[in-house]
N, CA, C and O atoms as a GROMACS GRO file, in nm:
protein
  652
    1MET      N    1  11.290   8.364  10.246
    1MET     CA    2  11.155   8.316  10.229
    1MET      C    3  11.149   8.216  10.114
    1MET      O    4  11.043   8.198  10.054
    2ALA      N    5  11.261   8.150  10.080
    2ALA     CA    6  11.265   8.057   9.968
    2ALA      C    7  11.155   7.951   9.980
    2ALA      O    8  11.086   7.922   9.882
    3ARG      N    9  11.140   7.896  10.097
    3ARG     CA   10  11.031   7.803  10.124
    3ARG      C   11  10.944   7.871  10.228
    3ARG      O   12  10.992   7.914  10.332
    4LEU      N   13  10.818   7.880  10.199
    4LEU     CA   14  10.727   7.956  10.284
    4LEU      C   15  10.706   7.886  10.418
    4LEU      O   16  10.649   7.777  10.424
    5SER      N   17  10.751   7.950  10.525
    5SER     CA   18  10.731   7.894  10.659
    5SER      C   19  10.585   7.913  10.700
    5SER      O   20  10.513   7.994  10.642
    6SER      N   21  10.542   7.837  10.799
    6SER     CA   22  10.403   7.849  10.844
    6SER      C   23  10.376   7.988  10.902
    6SER      O   24  10.266   8.042  10.886
    7SER      N   25  10.475   8.045  10.970
    7SER     CA   26  10.455   8.179  11.025
    7SER      C   27  10.445   8.284  10.915
    7SER      O   28  10.368   8.379  10.926
    8ALA      N   29  10.525   8.268  10.807
    8ALA     CA   30  10.517   8.361  10.695
    8ALA      C   31  10.383   8.346  10.624
    8ALA      O   32  10.320   8.446  10.587
    9ALA      N   33  10.339   8.223  10.605
    9ALA     CA   34  10.210   8.199  10.541
    9ALA      C   35  10.097   8.260  10.623
    9ALA      O   36  10.004   8.319  10.568
   10GLN      N   37  10.107   8.248  10.753
   10GLN     CA   38  10.005   8.306  10.842
   10GLN      C   39  10.004   8.458  10.831
   10GLN      O   40   9.898   8.520  10.824
   11LYS      N   41  10.123   8.518  10.829
   11LYS     CA   42  10.134   8.663  10.819
   11LYS      C   43  10.076   8.713  10.685
   11LYS      O   44  10.007   8.814  10.681
   12ILE      N   45  10.106   8.641  10.577
   12ILE     CA   46  10.055   8.680  10.445
   12ILE      C   47   9.903   8.665  10.441
   12ILE      O   48   9.834   8.749  10.383
   13THR      N   49   9.852   8.560  10.502
   13THR     CA   50   9.707   8.542  10.511
   13THR      C   51   9.644   8.658  10.589
   13THR      O   52   9.539   8.709  10.551
   14GLU      N   53   9.709   8.699  10.698
   14GLU     CA   54   9.660   8.813  10.776
   14GLU      C   55   9.658   8.940  10.691
   14GLU      O   56   9.562   9.018  10.697
   15ILE      N   57   9.763   8.961  10.612
   15ILE     CA   58   9.768   9.078  10.524
   15ILE      C   59   9.653   9.074  10.424
   15ILE      O   60   9.586   9.175  10.401
   16CYS      N   61   9.629   8.958  10.365
   16CYS     CA   62   9.518   8.944  10.269
   16CYS      C   63   9.384   8.972  10.337
   16CYS      O   64   9.298   9.040  10.280
   17ASN      N   65   9.368   8.920  10.457
   17ASN     CA   66   9.241   8.939  10.529
   17ASN      C   67   9.217   9.086  10.566
   17ASN      O   68   9.103   9.130  10.576
   18ARG      N   69   9.324   9.159  10.585
   18ARG     CA   70   9.315   9.302  10.619
   18ARG      C   71   9.235   9.378  10.513
   18ARG      O   72   9.168   9.477  10.543
   19TYR      N   73   9.243   9.332  10.388
   19TYR     CA   74   9.183   9.405  10.276
   19TYR      C   75   9.066   9.330  10.212
   19TYR      O   76   9.029   9.358  10.098
   20LYS      N   77   9.008   9.235  10.286
   20LYS     CA   78   8.897   9.154  10.232
   20LYS      C   79   8.779   9.237  10.184
   20LYS      O   80   8.712   9.199  10.088
   21ASN      N   81   8.752   9.348  10.249
   21ASN     CA   82   8.635   9.430  10.214
   21ASN      C   83   8.665   9.537  10.109
   21ASN      O   84   8.577   9.614  10.073
   22GLU      N   85   8.788   9.541  10.060
   22GLU     CA   86   8.825   9.638   9.957
   22GLU      C   87   8.780   9.587   9.820
   22GLU      O   88   8.782   9.466   9.795
   23LYS      N   89   8.740   9.678   9.732
   23LYS     CA   90   8.700   9.640   9.596
   23LYS      C   91   8.820   9.590   9.515
   23LYS      O   92   8.811   9.491   9.443
   24THR      N   93   8.932   9.660   9.528
   24THR     CA   94   9.053   9.625   9.453
   24THR      C   95   9.171   9.620   9.551
   24THR      O   96   9.246   9.716   9.564
   25PRO      N   97   9.186   9.507   9.619
   25PRO     CA   98   9.284   9.499   9.727
   25PRO      C   99   9.428   9.466   9.685
   25PRO      O  100   9.520   9.477   9.766
   26LEU      N  101   9.449   9.426   9.561
   26LEU     CA  102   9.578   9.367   9.524
   26LEU      C  103   9.699   9.457   9.550
   26LEU      O  104   9.798   9.412   9.609
   27MET      N  105   9.692   9.582   9.509
   27MET     CA  106   9.808   9.671   9.528
   27MET      C  107   9.839   9.689   9.676
   27MET      O  108   9.956   9.692   9.714
   28MET      N  109   9.738   9.702   9.759
   28MET     CA  110   9.760   9.720   9.903
   28MET      C  111   9.821   9.593   9.964
   28MET      O  112   9.912   9.601  10.046
   29ILE      N  113   9.771   9.478   9.924
   29ILE     CA  114   9.823   9.350   9.975
   29ILE      C  115   9.969   9.335   9.934
   29ILE      O  116  10.055   9.306  10.018
   30LEU      N  117   9.998   9.354   9.806
   30LEU     CA  118  10.135   9.337   9.758
   30LEU      C  119  10.230   9.438   9.820
   30LEU      O  120  10.345   9.406   9.851
   31SER      N  121  10.182   9.561   9.838
   31SER     CA  122  10.264   9.664   9.901
   31SER      C  123  10.301   9.625  10.044
   31SER      O  124  10.416   9.638  10.086
   32ASP      N  125  10.203   9.576  10.119
   32ASP     CA  126  10.230   9.534  10.257
   32ASP      C  127  10.326   9.416  10.261
   32ASP      O  128  10.414   9.411  10.347
   33ILE      N  129  10.311   9.321  10.169
   33ILE     CA  130  10.401   9.206  10.165
   33ILE      C  131  10.542   9.250  10.128
   33ILE      O  132  10.639   9.206  10.188
   34GLN      N  133  10.552   9.338  10.027
   34GLN     CA  134  10.684   9.388   9.986
   34GLN      C  135  10.752   9.460  10.104
   34GLN      O  136  10.871   9.441  10.127
   35ASN      N  137  10.676   9.540  10.177
   35ASN     CA  138  10.732   9.611  10.293
   35ASN      C  139  10.775   9.515  10.402
   35ASN      O  140  10.876   9.539  10.469
   36GLU      N  141  10.701   9.409  10.422
   36GLU     CA  142  10.728   9.312  10.528
   36GLU      C  143  10.848   9.223  10.496
   36GLU      O  144  10.932   9.198  10.582
   37TYR      N  145  10.855   9.175  10.372
   37TYR     CA  146  10.957   9.075  10.338
   37TYR      C  147  11.064   9.123  10.240
   37TYR      O  148  11.170   9.061  10.228
   38GLY      N  149  11.037   9.232  10.170
   38GLY     CA  150  11.137   9.285  10.078
   38GLY      C  151  11.126   9.231   9.936
   38GLY      O  152  11.192   9.282   9.846
   39TYR      N  153  11.043   9.130   9.916
   39TYR     CA  154  11.022   9.077   9.782
   39TYR      C  155  10.898   8.988   9.782
   39TYR      O  156  10.844   8.953   9.888
   40ILE      N  157  10.853   8.950   9.660
   40ILE     CA  158  10.729   8.874   9.646
   40ILE      C  159  10.753   8.756   9.550
   40ILE      O  160  10.723   8.766   9.432
   41PRO      N  161  10.807   8.646   9.602
   41PRO     CA  162  10.835   8.531   9.516
   41PRO      C  163  10.707   8.459   9.474
   41PRO      O  164  10.599   8.488   9.525
   42LEU      N  165  10.720   8.365   9.381
   42LEU     CA  166  10.605   8.292   9.327
   42LEU      C  167  10.523   8.222   9.434
   42LEU      O  168  10.400   8.223   9.426
   43GLU      N  169  10.588   8.163   9.535
   43GLU     CA  170  10.514   8.093   9.641
   43GLU      C  171  10.418   8.188   9.713
   43GLU      O  172  10.307   8.150   9.750
   44VAL      N  173  10.461   8.311   9.732
   44VAL     CA  174  10.377   8.412   9.797
   44VAL      C  175  10.263   8.453   9.704
   44VAL      O  176  10.150   8.469   9.749
   45GLN      N  177  10.293   8.469   9.577
   45GLN     CA  178  10.189   8.504   9.481
   45GLN      C  179  10.081   8.396   9.476
   45GLN      O  180   9.962   8.427   9.466
   46GLU      N  181  10.123   8.271   9.484
   46GLU     CA  182  10.027   8.160   9.484
   46GLU      C  183   9.937   8.165   9.607
   46GLU      O  184   9.817   8.140   9.598
   47LEU      N  185   9.995   8.196   9.722
   47LEU     CA  186   9.916   8.206   9.845
   47LEU      C  187   9.819   8.324   9.837
   47LEU      O  188   9.703   8.312   9.877
   48VAL      N  189   9.864   8.436   9.785
   48VAL     CA  190   9.777   8.553   9.769
   48VAL      C  191   9.662   8.517   9.674
   48VAL      O  192   9.548   8.555   9.698
   49SER      N  193   9.692   8.444   9.570
   49SER     CA  194   9.589   8.400   9.476
   49SER      C  195   9.485   8.314   9.546
   49SER      O  196   9.364   8.332   9.529
   50LYS      N  197   9.533   8.219   9.625
   50LYS     CA  198   9.442   8.130   9.699
   50LYS      C  199   9.354   8.209   9.796
   50LYS      O  200   9.235   8.180   9.809
   51GLU      N  201   9.412   8.308   9.862
   51GLU     CA  202   9.338   8.386   9.962
   51GLU      C  203   9.240   8.486   9.902
   51GLU      O  204   9.138   8.517   9.962
   52THR      N  205   9.273   8.537   9.782
   52THR     CA  206   9.192   8.644   9.724
   52THR      C  207   9.107   8.603   9.605
   52THR      O  208   9.011   8.671   9.569
   53GLY      N  209   9.142   8.490   9.543
   53GLY     CA  210   9.072   8.449   9.422
   53GLY      C  211   9.122   8.519   9.297
   53GLY      O  212   9.068   8.499   9.189
   54ILE      N  213   9.225   8.602   9.311
   54ILE     CA  214   9.287   8.670   9.196
   54ILE      C  215   9.386   8.572   9.135
   54ILE      O  216   9.462   8.507   9.208
   55SER      N  217   9.388   8.561   9.003
   55SER     CA  218   9.475   8.462   8.938
   55SER      C  219   9.623   8.495   8.962
   55SER      O  220   9.660   8.611   8.978
   56VAL      N  221   9.704   8.391   8.963
   56VAL     CA  222   9.849   8.409   8.977
   56VAL      C  223   9.902   8.491   8.860
   56VAL      O  224   9.993   8.572   8.877
   57ALA      N  225   9.846   8.471   8.742
   57ALA     CA  226   9.889   8.547   8.624
   57ALA      C  227   9.868   8.697   8.644
   57ALA      O  228   9.955   8.777   8.609
   58GLU      N  229   9.753   8.735   8.698
   58GLU     CA  230   9.727   8.876   8.723
   58GLU      C  231   9.821   8.931   8.830
   58GLU      O  232   9.875   9.041   8.816
   59ILE      N  233   9.842   8.855   8.936
   59ILE     CA  234   9.932   8.898   9.044
   59ILE      C  235  10.073   8.913   8.990
   59ILE      O  236  10.140   9.013   9.018
   60TYR      N  237  10.120   8.815   8.914
   60TYR     CA  238  10.254   8.820   8.856
   60TYR      C  239  10.268   8.942   8.764
   60TYR      O  240  10.371   9.010   8.764
   61GLY      N  241  10.163   8.969   8.687
   61GLY     CA  242  10.165   9.085   8.599
   61GLY      C  243  10.184   9.215   8.675
   61GLY      O  244  10.258   9.303   8.632
   62VAL      N  245  10.117   9.228   8.788
   62VAL     CA  246  10.129   9.348   8.870
   62VAL      C  247  10.269   9.356   8.932
   62VAL      O  248  10.332   9.461   8.932
   63VAL      N  249  10.317   9.243   8.986
   63VAL     CA  250  10.448   9.241   9.052
   63VAL      C  251  10.559   9.277   8.954
   63VAL      O  252  10.653   9.348   8.990
   64THR      N  253  10.548   9.229   8.830
   64THR     CA  254  10.654   9.256   8.732
   64THR      C  255  10.638   9.391   8.661
   64THR      O  256  10.734   9.443   8.605
   65PHE      N  257  10.517   9.447   8.664
   65PHE     CA  258  10.496   9.576   8.598
   65PHE      C  259  10.550   9.692   8.681
   65PHE      O  260  10.615   9.781   8.627
   66TYR      N  261  10.524   9.691   8.811
   66TYR     CA  262  10.563   9.803   8.896
   66TYR      C  263  10.702   9.780   8.953
   66TYR      O  264  10.730   9.676   9.011
   67SER      N  265  10.789   9.880   8.936
   67SER     CA  266  10.928   9.865   8.979
   67SER      C  267  10.944   9.859   9.131
   67SER      O  268  11.047   9.814   9.180
   68PHE      N  269  10.844   9.903   9.205
   68PHE     CA  270  10.851   9.897   9.352
   68PHE      C  271  10.856   9.752   9.400
   68PHE      O  272  10.919   9.721   9.502
   69PHE      N  273  10.788   9.664   9.327
   69PHE     CA  274  10.783   9.523   9.366
   69PHE      C  275  10.903   9.447   9.310
   69PHE      O  276  10.958   9.482   9.206
   70SER      N  277  10.943   9.343   9.383
   70SER     CA  278  11.057   9.264   9.340
   70SER      C  279  11.027   9.115   9.357
   70SER      O  280  10.962   9.074   9.453
   71LEU      N  281  11.075   9.036   9.263
   71LEU     CA  282  11.061   8.890   9.270
   71LEU      C  283  11.174   8.826   9.349
   71LEU      O  284  11.164   8.711   9.392
   72THR      N  285  11.281   8.901   9.368
   72THR     CA  286  11.399   8.847   9.437
   72THR      C  287  11.434   8.936   9.555
   72THR      O  288  11.397   9.054   9.558
   73PRO      N  289  11.506   8.881   9.653
   73PRO     CA  290  11.544   8.963   9.769
   73PRO      C  291  11.631   9.082   9.730
   73PRO      O  292  11.715   9.072   9.641
   74LYS      N  293  11.609   9.192   9.797
   74LYS     CA  294  11.691   9.311   9.777
   74LYS      C  295  11.799   9.312   9.885
   74LYS      O  296  11.785   9.248   9.989
   75GLY      N  297  11.905   9.386   9.859
   75GLY     CA  298  12.011   9.401   9.958
   75GLY      C  299  11.965   9.487  10.075
   75GLY      O  300  11.860   9.552  10.069
   76LYS      N  301  12.044   9.486  10.179
   76LYS     CA  302  12.013   9.569  10.295
   76LYS      C  303  12.010   9.717  10.256
   76LYS      O  304  11.930   9.795  10.308
   77TYR      N  305  12.099   9.754  10.165
   77TYR     CA  306  12.106   9.891  10.116
   77TYR      C  307  12.065   9.891   9.969
   77TYR      O  308  12.134   9.835   9.884
   78VAL      N  309  11.952   9.955   9.940
   78VAL     CA  310  11.904   9.965   9.802
   78VAL      C  311  11.946  10.102   9.750
   78VAL      O  312  11.896  10.206   9.794
   79ILE      N  313  12.038  10.098   9.655
   79ILE     CA  314  12.093  10.220   9.597
   79ILE      C  315  12.021  10.247   9.466
   79ILE      O  316  12.034  10.171   9.370
   80GLY      N  317  11.945  10.355   9.463
   80GLY     CA  318  11.873  10.392   9.342
   80GLY      C  319  11.936  10.516   9.280
   80GLY      O  320  11.939  10.623   9.341
   81CYS      N  321  11.987  10.499   9.160
   81CYS     CA  322  12.047  10.612   9.089
   81CYS      C  323  11.947  10.665   8.989
   81CYS      O  324  11.904  10.593   8.899
   82CYS      N  325  11.910  10.791   9.005
   82CYS     CA  326  11.815  10.853   8.915
   82CYS      C  327  11.882  10.876   8.780
   82CYS      O  328  11.989  10.936   8.771
   83LEU      N  329  11.816  10.828   8.675
   83LEU     CA  330  11.865  10.851   8.539
   83LEU      C  331  11.766  10.934   8.458
   83LEU      O  332  11.766  10.931   8.335
   84GLY      N  333  11.680  11.010   8.530
   84GLY     CA  334  11.590  11.102   8.462
   84GLY      C  335  11.671  11.208   8.388
   84GLY      O  336  11.792  11.218   8.408
   85THR      N  337  11.607  11.284   8.305
   85THR     CA  338  11.677  11.378   8.217
   85THR      C  339  11.772  11.472   8.291
   85THR      O  340  11.889  11.482   8.254
   86ALA      N  341  11.724  11.540   8.395
   86ALA     CA  342  11.808  11.636   8.467
   86ALA      C  343  11.930  11.567   8.528
   86ALA      O  344  12.042  11.618   8.519
   87CYS      N  345  11.909  11.452   8.590
   87CYS     CA  346  12.020  11.378   8.651
   87CYS      C  347  12.115  11.325   8.545
   87CYS      O  348  12.237  11.331   8.560
   88TYR      N  349  12.057  11.272   8.437
   88TYR     CA  350  12.139  11.215   8.331
   88TYR      C  351  12.234  11.317   8.270
   88TYR      O  352  12.353  11.289   8.252
   89VAL      N  353  12.182  11.437   8.239
   89VAL     CA  354  12.268  11.538   8.175
   89VAL      C  355  12.373  11.593   8.271
   89VAL      O  356  12.471  11.654   8.228
   90LYS      N  357  12.354  11.570   8.402
   90LYS     CA  358  12.453  11.617   8.500
   90LYS      C  359  12.546  11.505   8.548
   90LYS      O  360  12.616  11.520   8.648
   91GLY      N  361  12.546  11.390   8.475
   91GLY     CA  362  12.647  11.288   8.504
   91GLY      C  363  12.598  11.165   8.578
   91GLY      O  364  12.680  11.090   8.631
   92ALA      N  365  12.469  11.142   8.584
   92ALA     CA  366  12.417  11.027   8.659
   92ALA      C  367  12.465  10.893   8.603
   92ALA      O  368  12.486  10.798   8.679
   93GLN      N  369  12.482  10.884   8.471
   93GLN     CA  370  12.528  10.757   8.412
   93GLN      C  371  12.666  10.720   8.466
   93GLN      O  372  12.693  10.603   8.494
   94GLN      N  373  12.754  10.819   8.478
   94GLN     CA  374  12.888  10.792   8.531
   94GLN      C  375  12.881  10.750   8.678
   94GLN      O  376  12.960  10.667   8.723
   95VAL      N  377  12.786  10.807   8.751
   95VAL     CA  378  12.769  10.773   8.893
   95VAL      C  379  12.723  10.627   8.907
   95VAL      O  380  12.780  10.551   8.985
   96ILE      N  381  12.621  10.589   8.832
   96ILE     CA  382  12.572  10.451   8.842
   96ILE      C  383  12.678  10.353   8.792
   96ILE      O  384  12.690  10.242   8.844
   97ASP      N  385  12.754  10.393   8.690
   97ASP     CA  386  12.863  10.307   8.642
   97ASP      C  387  12.968  10.286   8.750
   97ASP      O  388  13.023  10.176   8.762
   98LYS      N  389  12.997  10.390   8.828
   98LYS     CA  390  13.096  10.379   8.936
   98LYS      C  391  13.045  10.284   9.046
   98LYS      O  392  13.120  10.199   9.093
   99PHE      N  393  12.918  10.300   9.086
   99PHE     CA  394  12.860  10.207   9.183
   99PHE      C  395  12.870  10.064   9.130
   99PHE      O  396  12.908   9.972   9.202
  100SER      N  397  12.837  10.047   9.004
  100SER     CA  398  12.840   9.916   8.940
  100SER      C  399  12.981   9.857   8.942
  100SER      O  400  12.998   9.739   8.974
  101ASP      N  401  13.080   9.937   8.908
  101ASP     CA  402  13.220   9.891   8.907
  101ASP      C  403  13.266   9.850   9.046
  101ASP      O  404  13.325   9.743   9.063
  102ILE      N  405  13.240   9.933   9.144
  102ILE     CA  406  13.288   9.906   9.281
  102ILE      C  407  13.217   9.785   9.341
  102ILE      O  408  13.280   9.700   9.404
  103LEU      N  409  13.085   9.776   9.321
  103LEU     CA  410  13.007   9.668   9.381
  103LEU      C  411  13.010   9.541   9.298
  103LEU      O  412  12.968   9.435   9.344
  104LYS      N  413  13.059   9.552   9.174
  104LYS     CA  414  13.066   9.439   9.081
  104LYS      C  415  12.927   9.379   9.052
  104LYS      O  416  12.910   9.257   9.045
  105ILE      N  417  12.830   9.468   9.037
  105ILE     CA  418  12.694   9.428   8.999
  105ILE      C  419  12.642   9.526   8.896
  105ILE      O  420  12.689   9.640   8.885
  106LYS      N  421  12.543   9.481   8.821
  106LYS     CA  422  12.475   9.568   8.725
  106LYS      C  423  12.346   9.618   8.788
  106LYS      O  424  12.298   9.560   8.885
  107PRO      N  425  12.289   9.725   8.733
  107PRO     CA  426  12.158   9.769   8.782
  107PRO      C  427  12.058   9.654   8.778
  107PRO      O  428  12.050   9.579   8.682
  108GLY      N  429  11.981   9.644   8.888
  108GLY     CA  430  11.884   9.536   8.900
  108GLY      C  431  11.939   9.415   8.973
  108GLY      O  432  11.865   9.320   8.999
  109GLU      N  433  12.067   9.417   9.008
  109GLU     CA  434  12.130   9.303   9.076
  109GLU      C  435  12.162   9.337   9.221
  109GLU      O  436  12.163   9.453   9.262
  110THR      N  437  12.189   9.231   9.298
  110THR     CA  438  12.226   9.243   9.439
  110THR      C  439  12.366   9.183   9.456
  110THR      O  440  12.398   9.081   9.396
  111SER      N  441  12.448   9.248   9.538
  111SER     CA  442  12.584   9.201   9.560
  111SER      C  443  12.584   9.064   9.627
  111SER      O  444  12.488   9.027   9.695
  112GLU      N  445  12.692   8.989   9.606
  112GLU     CA  446  12.702   8.853   9.660
  112GLU      C  447  12.684   8.849   9.811
  112GLU      O  448  12.628   8.753   9.864
  113ASP      N  449  12.732   8.952   9.881
  113ASP     CA  450  12.720   8.954  10.027
  113ASP      C  451  12.580   8.994  10.075
  113ASP      O  452  12.552   8.994  10.195
  114GLY      N  453  12.492   9.027   9.980
  114GLY     CA  454  12.355   9.062  10.015
  114GLY      C  455  12.339   9.202  10.072
  114GLY      O  456  12.230   9.239  10.116
  115LEU      N  457  12.446   9.279  10.073
  115LEU     CA  458  12.439   9.413  10.131
  115LEU      C  459  12.379   9.517  10.038
  115LEU      O  460  12.306   9.606  10.082
  116PHE      N  461  12.409   9.508   9.909
  116PHE     CA  462  12.373   9.616   9.817
  116PHE      C  463  12.291   9.567   9.698
  116PHE      O  464  12.320   9.464   9.638
  117THR      N  465  12.188   9.644   9.667
  117THR     CA  466  12.114   9.628   9.543
  117THR      C  467  12.128   9.760   9.469
  117THR      O  468  12.112   9.867   9.528
  118LEU      N  469  12.157   9.752   9.341
  118LEU     CA  470  12.173   9.872   9.259
  118LEU      C  471  12.055   9.881   9.162
  118LEU      O  472  12.029   9.787   9.086
  119ASP      N  473  11.984   9.993   9.164
  119ASP     CA  474  11.870  10.013   9.077
  119ASP      C  475  11.886  10.140   8.996
  119ASP      O  476  11.930  10.243   9.047
  120ALA      N  477  11.851  10.132   8.869
  120ALA     CA  478  11.844  10.251   8.784
  120ALA      C  479  11.700  10.300   8.792
  120ALA      O  480  11.607  10.226   8.762
  121LEU      N  481  11.683  10.424   8.832
  121LEU     CA  482  11.549  10.481   8.848
  121LEU      C  483  11.523  10.588   8.743
  121LEU      O  484  11.615  10.653   8.695
  122ARG      N  485  11.397  10.603   8.710
  122ARG     CA  486  11.358  10.716   8.627
  122ARG      C  487  11.326  10.829   8.725
  122ARG      O  488  11.330  10.806   8.846
  123CYS      N  489  11.298  10.942   8.681
  123CYS     CA  490  11.288  11.062   8.763
  123CYS      C  491  11.232  11.038   8.904
  123CYS      O  492  11.124  10.981   8.920
  124ILE      N  493  11.308  11.082   9.003
  124ILE     CA  494  11.264  11.069   9.143
  124ILE      C  495  11.217  11.204   9.198
  124ILE      O  496  11.189  11.217   9.317
  125GLY      N  497  11.208  11.303   9.111
  125GLY     CA  498  11.156  11.433   9.152
  125GLY      C  499  11.256  11.519   9.225
  125GLY      O  500  11.218  11.608   9.302
  126ALA      N  501  11.384  11.493   9.203
  126ALA     CA  502  11.488  11.570   9.270
  126ALA      C  503  11.572  11.646   9.167
  126ALA      O  504  11.694  11.657   9.181
  127CYS      N  505  11.508  11.696   9.064
  127CYS     CA  506  11.578  11.760   8.952
  127CYS      C  507  11.666  11.877   8.995
  127CYS      O  508  11.771  11.900   8.935
  128GLY      N  509  11.623  11.951   9.097
  128GLY     CA  510  11.698  12.068   9.142
  128GLY      C  511  11.829  12.034   9.212
  128GLY      O  512  11.914  12.120   9.231
  129ILE      N  513  11.845  11.907   9.249
  129ILE     CA  514  11.968  11.864   9.318
  129ILE      C  515  12.037  11.752   9.240
  129ILE      O  516  12.106  11.667   9.297
  130ALA      N  517  12.016  11.754   9.109
  130ALA     CA  518  12.070  11.650   9.022
  130ALA      C  519  12.223  11.655   9.015
  130ALA      O  520  12.283  11.762   9.026
  131PRO      N  521  12.284  11.539   8.996
  131PRO     CA  522  12.227  11.405   8.993
  131PRO      C  523  12.200  11.354   9.135
  131PRO      O  524  12.279  11.377   9.227
  132ALA      N  525  12.089  11.286   9.150
  132ALA     CA  526  12.047  11.240   9.283
  132ALA      C  527  12.054  11.087   9.292
  132ALA      O  528  12.026  11.015   9.196
  133VAL      N  529  12.092  11.042   9.411
  133VAL     CA  530  12.096  10.899   9.442
  133VAL      C  531  12.015  10.880   9.570
  133VAL      O  532  12.024  10.959   9.663
  134SER      N  533  11.936  10.775   9.572
  134SER     CA  534  11.856  10.743   9.690
  134SER      C  535  11.908  10.612   9.749
  134SER      O  536  11.921  10.512   9.677
  135ILE      N  537  11.936  10.611   9.878
  135ILE     CA  538  11.978  10.488   9.945
  135ILE      C  539  11.883  10.466  10.062
  135ILE      O  540  11.883  10.541  10.160
  136ASN      N  541  11.801  10.362  10.049
  136ASN     CA  542  11.699  10.331  10.150
  136ASN      C  543  11.615  10.453  10.186
  136ASN      O  544  11.581  10.474  10.302
  137GLY      N  545  11.582  10.532  10.085
  137GLY     CA  546  11.494  10.646  10.106
  137GLY      C  547  11.564  10.777  10.138
  137GLY      O  548  11.501  10.883  10.135
  138THR      N  549  11.694  10.772  10.169
  138THR     CA  550  11.770  10.894  10.193
  138THR      C  551  11.828  10.942  10.061
  138THR      O  552  11.896  10.867   9.991
  139VAL      N  553  11.800  11.067  10.026
  139VAL     CA  554  11.846  11.121   9.899
  139VAL      C  555  11.981  11.190   9.918
  139VAL      O  556  11.999  11.274  10.006
  140TYR      N  557  12.073  11.153   9.832
  140TYR     CA  558  12.206  11.214   9.829
  140TYR      C  559  12.208  11.310   9.710
  140TYR      O  560  12.200  11.266   9.595
  141PRO      N  561  12.217  11.443   9.736
  141PRO     CA  562  12.210  11.541   9.627
  141PRO      C  563  12.344  11.564   9.558
  141PRO      O  564  12.451  11.541   9.615
  142LYS      N  565  12.333  11.609   9.434
  142LYS     CA  566  12.450  11.651   9.356
  142LYS      C  567  12.564  11.549   9.366
  142LYS      O  568  12.678  11.584   9.394
  143MET      N  569  12.529  11.424   9.344
  143MET     CA  570  12.624  11.313   9.355
  143MET      C  571  12.732  11.322   9.249
  143MET      O  572  12.704  11.355   9.133
  144THR      N  573  12.854  11.293   9.290
  144THR     CA  574  12.965  11.288   9.195
  144THR      C  575  13.029  11.149   9.201
  144THR      O  576  13.013  11.075   9.298
  145VAL      N  577  13.100  11.116   9.096
  145VAL     CA  578  13.172  10.988   9.090
  145VAL      C  579  13.269  10.977   9.207
  145VAL      O  580  13.288  10.869   9.262
  146ASP      N  581  13.331  11.088   9.244
  146ASP     CA  582  13.429  11.088   9.353
  146ASP      C  583  13.368  11.056   9.489
  146ASP      O  584  13.441  11.015   9.580
  147GLN      N  585  13.240  11.074   9.507
  147GLN     CA  586  13.174  11.048   9.636
  147GLN      C  587  13.133  10.902   9.653
  147GLN      O  588  13.109  10.858   9.766
  148VAL      N  589  13.125  10.827   9.545
  148VAL     CA  590  13.069  10.691   9.548
  148VAL      C  591  13.146  10.598   9.641
  148VAL      O  592  13.086  10.531   9.724
  149GLN      N  593  13.278  10.594   9.628
  149GLN     CA  594  13.357  10.502   9.711
  149GLN      C  595  13.340  10.531   9.860
  149GLN      O  596  13.328  10.438   9.940
  150LYS      N  597  13.338  10.659   9.898
  150LYS     CA  598  13.321  10.693  10.039
  150LYS      C  599  13.185  10.648  10.091
  150LYS      O  600  13.175  10.598  10.203
  151ILE      N  601  13.082  10.664  10.012
  151ILE     CA  602  12.948  10.621  10.053
  151ILE      C  603  12.947  10.470  10.077
  151ILE      O  604  12.894  10.423  10.178
  152ILE      N  605  13.003  10.396   9.986
  152ILE     CA  606  13.007  10.250  10.002
  152ILE      C  607  13.091  10.212  10.122
  152ILE      O  608  13.052  10.125  10.200
  153ASP      N  609  13.205  10.277  10.138
  153ASP     CA  610  13.292  10.249  10.254
  153ASP      C  611  13.218  10.277  10.385
  153ASP      O  612  13.226  10.198  10.479
  154ASP      N  613  13.147  10.389  10.390
  154ASP     CA  614  13.072  10.424  10.512
  154ASP      C  615  12.963  10.321  10.543
  154ASP      O  616  12.944  10.284  10.659
  155LEU      N  617  12.893  10.275  10.441
  155LEU     CA  618  12.789  10.174  10.462
  155LEU      C  619  12.850  10.042  10.508
  155LEU      O  620  12.794   9.973  10.593
  156LYS      N  621  12.963  10.006  10.450
  156LYS     CA  622  13.029   9.882  10.492
  156LYS      C  623  13.082   9.892  10.635
  156LYS      O  624  13.080   9.795  10.710
  157LYS      N  625  13.128  10.011  10.672
  157LYS     CA  626  13.174  10.031  10.812
  157LYS      C  627  13.061  10.007  10.910
  157LYS      O  628  13.080   9.948  11.016
  158GLN      N  629  12.942  10.055  10.873
  158GLN     CA  630  12.824  10.032  10.958
  158GLN      C  631  12.798   9.883  10.977
  158GLN      O  632  12.743   9.841  11.079
  159GLU      N  633  12.838   9.805  10.881
  159GLU     CA  634  12.818   9.660  10.886
  159GLU      C  635  12.937   9.588  10.952
  159GLU      O  636  12.929   9.469  10.984
  160GLY      N  637  13.046   9.662  10.971
  160GLY     CA  638  13.166   9.600  11.029
  160GLY      C  639  13.244   9.518  10.928
  160GLY      O  640  13.323   9.432  10.965
  161THR      N  641  13.222   9.545  10.796
  161THR     CA  642  13.298   9.476  10.693
  161THR      C  643  13.396   9.573  10.631
  161THR      O  644  13.378   9.694  10.637
  162SER      N  645  13.500   9.517  10.572
  162SER     CA  646  13.601   9.604  10.510
  162SER      C  647  13.559   9.643  10.370
  162SER      O  648  13.477   9.577  10.306
  163ALA      N  649  13.616   9.751  10.325
  163ALA     CA  650  13.584   9.804  10.192
  163ALA      C  651  13.645   9.724  10.088
  163ALA      O  652  13.628   9.755   9.970
   0.00000   0.00000   0.00000
């Protein structure tokens, strides 16, 4: 979505129109756009501003404040490693470090092939199965460093690429 196509602009306008009668539509609009495209670049924020009358500064503030929203494209597989207290004390830092080493990216980055995004998360509410990792909404319980390579290999196999 680097350059906004007419069909994308039309879809975003439709999303904005969906919430025209809402008192505070911004979060719903941005959530729908994030779900549709995976990120919310400046061009989209400008269009939302034009459609809603909400300033680009306010929209940008919301997009950058909430971790659910992203300014850049995410990978096909978004790997979220919980670093909340329970997960952290059970080895979550070593798990995220292993993902980082294998994928050659830091938390908040996307791999060159566009397959993986690595995110450091605060508590995901899975303390009883710590350390927990979420991949596209699927939670992997009691994650160990030794499991990381197999998970990546399995995801790459689904894509038909080598490990």
